[in-house]
C-alpha positions in Angstrom: 94.0 79.9 115.9 90.6 79.7 117.4 88.5 82.8 118.1 88.4 82.5 121.9 92.2 82.1 122.1 92.6 85.2 120.0 90.2 87.2 122.1 92.0 86.1 125.3 95.4 87.0 123.8 94.2 90.5 122.8 92.6 91.0 126.2 95.8 90.0 128.0 97.9 92.3 125.9 95.5 95.2 126.4 95.6 94.6 130.2 99.4 94.5 130.2 99.5 97.7 128.1 97.2 99.5 130.4 99.1 98.4 133.5 102.4 99.4 132.0 100.9 102.7 130.9 99.5 103.5 134.3 102.7 102.6 136.1 104.7 104.7 133.7 102.3 107.7 134.3 103.2 107.4 138.0 106.9 107.7 137.4 108.2 111.2 137.5 109.5 112.5 134.1 113.1 111.1 134.0 114.5 113.9 131.7 114.5 117.3 133.4 115.8 119.0 130.3 113.1 117.4 128.2 109.8 118.0 130.0 107.1 115.5 129.0 109.6 113.0 127.6 108.6 109.5 128.7 110.0 106.1 128.0 106.9 104.8 126.2 107.1 101.4 127.8 103.5 100.5 126.8 104.6 100.7 123.2 106.2 97.3 123.8 102.8 95.8 123.6 102.1 97.6 120.3 105.3 96.1 118.8 104.4 92.7 120.0 100.9 93.1 118.5 102.4 94.1 115.2 104.2 90.8 114.9 101.7 88.4 116.4 98.3 89.5 115.0 96.6 91.0 112.0 96.3 94.7 111.5 92.7 94.8 112.4 93.4 93.1 115.8 96.5 95.2 116.6 94.6 98.4 115.8 91.7 97.3 118.1 94.3 96.6 120.8 95.8 100.1 120.5 92.4 101.7 120.7 91.3 99.8 123.7 94.6 100.4 125.5 94.4 104.2 124.9 90.7 104.4 126.0 91.2 102.3 129.1 94.4 104.1 130.1 92.7 107.4 129.7 89.6 106.3 131.7 91.8 105.0 134.5 94.3 107.8 134.8 94.2 110.4 132.1 92.5 113.5 130.8 91.0 114.6 127.5 94.3 116.3 126.6 96.4 113.2 127.5 94.1 111.2 125.3 94.5 113.6 122.4 98.3 113.5 122.6 98.4 109.8 123.1 95.9 109.1 120.3 97.7 111.3 117.7 101.1 109.9 118.7 99.9 106.3 118.7 98.1 106.5 115.4 100.9 108.1 113.5 103.4 105.8 115.1 101.3 102.7 114.3 100.7 103.8 110.6 104.4 104.5 110.1 105.5 101.2 111.7 103.1 99.4 109.3 104.6 101.2 106.3 108.2 100.4 107.4 107.2 96.8 108.2 106.2 96.4 104.5 109.9 96.6 103.6 110.2 93.1 105.0 112.5 91.3 107.3 115.4 91.4 104.8 115.5 95.2 104.8 114.4 96.2 108.3 114.4 94.7 111.8 111.9 94.7 114.6 114.2 97.1 116.3 114.2 99.5 113.3 110.5 99.4 113.1 110.2 100.2 116.8 112.7 103.1 116.5 110.5 104.5 113.6 107.5 104.2 115.9 109.3 106.0 118.7 110.2 108.9 116.5 106.8 109.2 114.8 105.0 109.1 118.1 106.7 112.3 119.1 105.9 113.9 115.7 102.2 113.1 116.2 102.2 114.5 119.7 104.0 117.7 118.6 101.7 118.2 115.7 98.8 118.0 118.1 100.5 120.4 120.5 101.1 122.9 117.7 97.4 122.6 116.6 96.2 123.2 120.2 98.7 126.1 120.7 97.9 127.4 117.2 101.7 127.8 116.6 104.2 125.7 114.7 107.0 126.9 117.1 106.2 123.9 119.3 107.9 121.8 116.6 111.2 123.3 117.6 111.1 120.8 120.4 111.2 117.9 117.9 115.0 117.4 117.8 115.1 116.9 121.6 112.1 114.6 121.6 113.3 112.7 118.5 116.5 111.8 120.2 114.6 110.3 123.2 111.9 108.8 120.9 114.5 106.9 118.8 116.5 105.8 121.8 113.4 104.6 123.6 112.2 102.9 120.3 115.5 101.1 120.0 115.3 99.8 123.6 111.7 98.8 123.2 112.5 97.0 119.9 115.3 95.1 121.6 113.0 94.1 124.5 110.2 93.1 122.0 112.7 91.1 119.9 113.9 89.3 123.1 110.3 88.5 124.3 109.3 87.2 120.8 112.2 84.9 120.9 112.0 83.7 124.5 108.3 83.7 125.5 106.8 80.5 124.1 103.2 81.9 123.9 104.3 84.9 122.0 106.4 82.7 119.7 103.4 80.5 119.0 101.2 83.5 118.1 104.1 84.9 116.0 104.5 81.7 114.1 100.8 81.4 113.5 100.7 85.0 112.2 103.7 84.4 110.0 102.0 81.3 108.6 99.0 83.5 107.7 101.0 86.3 106.1 103.8 84.2 104.6 106.4 86.6 105.9 109.0 85.1 108.3 110.2 87.7 110.8 111.2 85.1 113.4 114.0 83.8 111.1 115.5 87.2 111.0 115.5 88.1 114.7 
C-alpha cells in the first residue's frame, strides 16, 4: 500500500470518528438509570483500524480522534476520561487480538474494548474523586459497555465484509501480518 493512500485512509477514519463522536455527544444520555453511559459509537472506527492497519497507525488514529473531538466539543475532563478509557480499551483489545482468529472473534475483541473502556474511565474518576467507591458503578457500566461492544463488533464485522475499500485494506494488512481474520468473520 502506498504512503499517500495510507495517509488518506487514516485521515478519513479520523474524520469519521470525530463526526460520530461529536454527533454522539449531542445525543442525550439514553440510560437514565446509568448517567454518563453512552453507546461509544466512535469506537467502531477503532475496531476497523485494529483490523486494517498496523498498531502504530491505529494508535495515531485514536490519538488524533481524541484530540480533535476534544478541541471541537469537549473539555479537559472529557479528554481525561476519554483518553484513559480509550488507551486501556485499545491495549486490552490488542492483547485479546493476539489470541488469534481461531480463539476470539472481532465481536469478542470489541466487547473486551467496551468493558475496559469503562474500567479506564472509572479508574480516572476514582483518581479525580480520591475515592475507590466510584468503582461501585462498574457493574452497571460493564453491562452497557459489553452490550455496546457486542453491537459495535457486529457492525464492524459487517462493514469489514461488505465495504470493498475496508476489505482491501484488511486484506493488505492481513498479508503483512500473516494472520487471516477475514476468513473467520
